[in-house]
C-alpha positions as CSV (number, residue, x, y, z in Angstrom):
1,M,0.0,0.0,0.0
2,S,1.4,3.3,-1.0
3,T,1.7,6.3,1.4
4,A,-1.1,8.1,-0.5
5,T,-3.5,5.2,-0.3
6,S,-2.6,4.5,3.4
7,T,-3.4,8.1,4.1
8,A,-6.7,7.8,2.2
9,V,-7.6,4.7,4.3
10,A,-6.9,6.6,7.5
11,Q,-9.0,9.6,6.3
12,I,-11.9,7.2,5.3
13,E,-11.7,5.5,8.7
14,Q,-11.6,8.9,10.5
15,L,-14.6,10.4,8.7
16,I,-16.8,7.3,9.0
17,G,-15.7,6.8,12.6
18,E,-16.6,10.4,13.6
19,R,-19.9,10.6,11.7
20,L,-21.4,7.1,11.8
21,Q,-19.9,5.7,15.0
22,P,-19.6,2.2,13.5
23,V,-19.5,-0.9,15.7
24,H,-17.4,-2.5,12.9
25,L,-15.4,-0.8,10.1
26,R,-13.2,-2.3,7.5
27,V,-11.5,-0.3,4.7
28,R,-9.7,-2.3,2.0
29,D,-7.6,-0.7,-0.6
30,D,-8.2,-2.4,-3.9
31,S,-6.2,0.1,-6.0
32,H,-3.6,-2.5,-6.9
33,A,-6.3,-4.4,-8.9
34,H,-7.0,-1.2,-11.0
35,V,-3.4,-0.1,-11.9
36,G,-3.6,1.9,-15.1
37,H,-7.3,2.5,-14.8
38,H,-8.0,5.2,-17.3
39,G,-9.6,8.3,-15.7
40,A,-8.6,7.4,-12.1
41,G,-6.2,10.4,-12.0
42,G,-4.1,8.8,-9.3
43,K,-7.0,8.3,-6.9
44,G,-7.7,5.0,-5.3
45,H,-10.3,2.2,-5.4
46,F,-11.7,1.2,-1.9
47,H,-14.1,-1.4,-0.5
48,V,-15.7,-0.3,2.8
49,T,-17.7,-2.4,5.2
50,V,-19.6,-0.3,7.8
51,V,-21.7,-1.7,10.6
52,S,-23.7,1.1,12.3
53,T,-26.9,1.7,14.2
54,R,-27.3,4.8,12.0
55,F,-28.4,2.4,9.2
56,E,-31.5,1.2,11.1
57,N,-34.7,1.7,9.1
58,L,-32.7,2.9,6.0
59,K,-32.8,1.2,2.7
60,T,-29.5,0.2,1.0
61,L,-29.6,3.2,-1.3
62,Q,-30.1,5.6,1.6
63,R,-27.2,3.9,3.5
64,H,-24.9,4.3,0.5
65,R,-25.9,7.9,0.1
66,L,-25.2,8.6,3.7
67,V,-21.7,7.1,3.5
68,N,-21.0,9.0,0.2
69,E,-22.1,12.2,1.9
70,V,-19.7,11.5,4.8
71,L,-16.8,10.8,2.4
72,A,-17.7,13.6,-0.2
73,P,-14.6,15.7,0.5
74,L,-12.4,12.7,-0.3
75,F,-13.9,12.1,-3.8
76,E,-12.1,15.3,-4.8
77,T,-8.7,14.3,-3.5
78,C,-8.2,10.5,-3.1
79,I,-11.2,8.3,-3.9
80,H,-11.9,7.3,-7.5
81,A,-14.2,4.3,-6.8
82,L,-15.9,3.1,-3.7
83,S,-17.6,-0.3,-3.1
84,L,-19.8,-0.4,0.0
85,D,-21.3,-3.0,2.4
86,T,-23.6,-1.2,4.8
87,L,-25.1,-3.2,7.6
88,T,-26.9,-2.8,10.9
89,P,-25.4,-4.6,13.9
90,R,-28.3,-7.2,13.7
91,E,-27.6,-7.8,10.0
92,F,-23.9,-8.2,10.8
93,E,-24.5,-10.9,13.4
94,K,-26.2,-13.2,10.9
């Protein structure tokens, strides 16, 4: 993992941690699988799993929009693509 992507992972973890208070958070840098991706502009590809009570009573699209809103500043600087798993604690237990 490069310094740029490790910094991006830390920023993703910090923003989600502050805003969504997850009970579980995993950020995986998948940028290595997309080397040379036209249009990425040096930004990374990430897979994020977030488990939070904030997702209770929200549909999947609403959960993804919430995470995208939290991470909006990073789309300008370090995120090119984002894959999400958004779960409530009860869904995560299963």
